[in-house]
C-alpha positions in Angstrom: 144.4 149.2 -72.4 141.3 149.7 -74.6 138.0 150.1 -73.0 134.7 149.3 -74.7 132.4 152.1 -75.8 129.0 152.4 -74.2 126.0 151.9 -76.5 123.6 154.9 -76.5 120.7 154.9 -74.1 117.8 152.7 -75.0 115.7 153.7 -72.0 115.9 152.6 -68.4 113.2 149.9 -68.5 114.4 148.6 -71.9 118.0 148.4 -70.7 117.0 146.5 -67.6 114.8 144.1 -69.6 117.5 143.6 -72.2 120.2 142.9 -69.5 118.0 140.4 -67.8 116.6 138.6 -70.9 119.6 138.5 -73.2 120.5 134.9 -74.2 117.1 133.6 -75.2 114.5 131.7 -73.3 115.0 130.4 -69.8 115.8 126.8 -69.6 117.7 124.4 -67.4 121.4 125.3 -67.3 123.3 128.6 -67.4 120.3 130.7 -68.8 118.3 129.7 -65.7 121.2 130.7 -63.4 121.4 134.1 -65.2 117.7 134.7 -64.8 117.6 133.9 -61.1 121.1 135.0 -59.9 121.0 138.7 -60.9 119.3 140.9 -58.4 119.2 144.7 -58.4 120.6 147.4 -56.2 119.7 151.1 -56.1 122.4 153.4 -57.1 122.0 155.2 -53.8 122.6 152.0 -51.8 126.1 151.4 -53.3 129.1 151.9 -51.1 130.8 155.2 -51.6 133.8 153.6 -53.2 131.6 152.2 -56.0 130.7 155.8 -57.0 134.5 156.5 -57.4 134.8 153.4 -59.6 131.8 154.3 -61.7 133.2 157.9 -62.3 136.5 156.4 -63.4 134.8 154.1 -65.8 132.9 157.0 -67.3 136.1 159.0 -67.6 138.1 156.1 -69.0 140.5 156.0 -66.1 143.1 156.2 -64.9 142.4 153.1 -62.7 144.2 152.1 -59.5 144.7 148.5 -60.5 146.3 147.0 -63.6 143.5 144.4 -63.8 140.8 147.1 -64.1 139.1 147.1 -67.5 140.1 143.5 -68.2 137.6 141.2 -69.9 135.3 139.5 -67.4 134.7 135.9 -68.6 131.4 135.2 -66.7 132.7 131.7 -65.9 130.2 131.5 -63.1 127.4 131.9 -65.6 125.5 134.2 -63.4 125.2 137.1 -65.8 123.3 136.9 -69.1 125.3 134.9 -71.6 127.2 137.1 -74.0 130.2 136.7 -76.3 133.7 137.0 -74.9 134.7 140.7 -74.5 131.2 141.9 -73.8 131.8 142.3 -70.0 134.7 144.1 -68.3 135.5 144.3 -64.6 136.7 147.0 -62.3 137.8 147.1 -58.7 135.7 148.7 -56.0 138.2 149.5 -53.2 137.5 147.9 -49.9 138.6 150.1 -46.9 141.2 148.3 -44.8 141.9 145.6 -47.3 145.6 145.1 -48.3 144.5 143.4 -51.6 141.9 144.3 -54.2 139.2 142.9 -52.0 136.1 141.1 -53.2 134.0 144.1 -54.5 133.7 144.7 -58.3 131.7 146.6 -60.9 131.2 144.5 -64.0 130.0 146.5 -67.1 128.2 145.3 -70.1 128.1 147.1 -73.4 124.5 148.5 -73.0 124.1 152.0 -71.4 123.8 151.7 -67.6 124.4 147.9 -67.8 126.5 147.9 -64.7 126.6 145.0 -62.2 127.9 145.2 -58.6 129.2 142.2 -56.7 130.4 142.5 -53.1 131.3 138.8 -52.8 133.8 138.2 -55.7 131.3 137.0 -58.3 129.2 134.7 -56.1 126.2 137.1 -56.8 125.5 140.1 -58.9 123.1 143.1 -58.6 122.2 145.2 -61.7 122.6 148.8 -60.6 119.3 150.7 -60.9 120.1 154.3 -61.6 116.5 155.4 -61.2 116.2 154.9 -57.5 
């Protein structure tokens, strides 16, 4: 499986602004959902299993699930609108779960453009690496 390269760092504040504003102006429809549905979470507040997933992403694997690294379609329209192939998803293990569970990291192509969802894509938080 081929994993997308990360784009070089453009600065923490610029990356956050870019991740939240990509897709043009805010209007009724999916762009509004993207502007209001993405929160933020401090890196230090992630569950410990998310750190393992993020390390594997940086290393390029190997990943525990065959679906890890697959294209995330953003069908919910909660993330900023991008072309197909821009986002990829990875499993964050859930202790005690016999399945993949509901937790995921979804990566964009910008440096540190990583989103965490604990509820299987019902909501997303952009990971803030500076807190």
